[in-house]
Structure formats: structure tokens, C-alpha cells
N, C-alpha and C positions, 0 to 999 in steps of 0.2 A: 106356388108357382113352380112351373116345366122347363126346366133347362138350356137353354139356346145350344146346338153344337155347331163350332163354327165348320164349314165348307165351303170346299176351293171354287165350291158351283153356286155357290149361294155367295158368293162375293163376286165374281163376277156378272153375272148377272144386275148385281147390283152396279156394275160401273160400267155395263154399255145398259142400262136402263139411264143412268146417272148423265149418260153421253149424249142417243138417244132423246132426253130431255134438251141439253143444250142446243146438239144441235136443229128441233121444235125450233123457237126462241131465237136464232139466227135467221132462220129463215124466215121466222113471222118478219122480216125488216123488211119497209115497201123499195125498196132496191136492188134490184133480182140481181145484177153483177158483185153488191155487198154484201148481196144475201148467201149470194154459189159462194165468197171468197173465207166468208166470215166460218158456215159450211163446215167448207173445206179444213177452216186454221181447227176445225171444231176436231175435230176425225182427225186429221196430222197428228196434232199437242195436246191438245184432250183423253183424248183415244189410249193409248200410248200408255200415258202418266195414269191413270184411270185405271188400268188392265195393273203396271204395277200395283200404286197405292190403295188401290180400291183394299183387299188382297193381303197387301202386307199389313196395312191397317189394324182392319178387321180382323186376324192373327194375333194380333199380337194384345188385340185388345180379347179377347181370349181367353186367352195364357195368365192376361195378368190380372182380368176374373177372376178362371182356376186356383190364380197361386193362391189372392187374396181369402175367397173361399177356404180358401186347408187352414189356412194360416189363421183366421177365426170359429 
């Protein structure tokens, strides 16, 4: 099994794709004003949170996985 290396670039790409997907789902609403507000809220709140959370949690998962493998 190939070992996956953590990189900030891959974590940020995952975060960006998550926010883009959420934005697309909000824009599918029938109401133009509601979809604009929904998309704006996604980019104002989800984007910074995702840019912090995805890299942080993926790095922590990577470190814990390495530590667990070395322990066994």
C-alpha cells in the first residue's frame, strides 16, 4: 500500500473544493436573492473556516497515523 504524504497544497485543494461544492448547492435555489445571500455566506464563513480546519485536521490525522504505525 502506498503511503500518502501530507501537504498543505492538497489540504487547501480539498478545502477549496468543499467550499465550491457548498456554494454550488446554495446557488441551485430557485430564489435569486436567497441564492446570492447563501453563496455570500458560504464564502464569508465557510471559506475561512475550511481553510483553517481542513489543513489542521488533515495534518493532525497524518501525524497520528505516523505515530500509530511507528508504535506497531
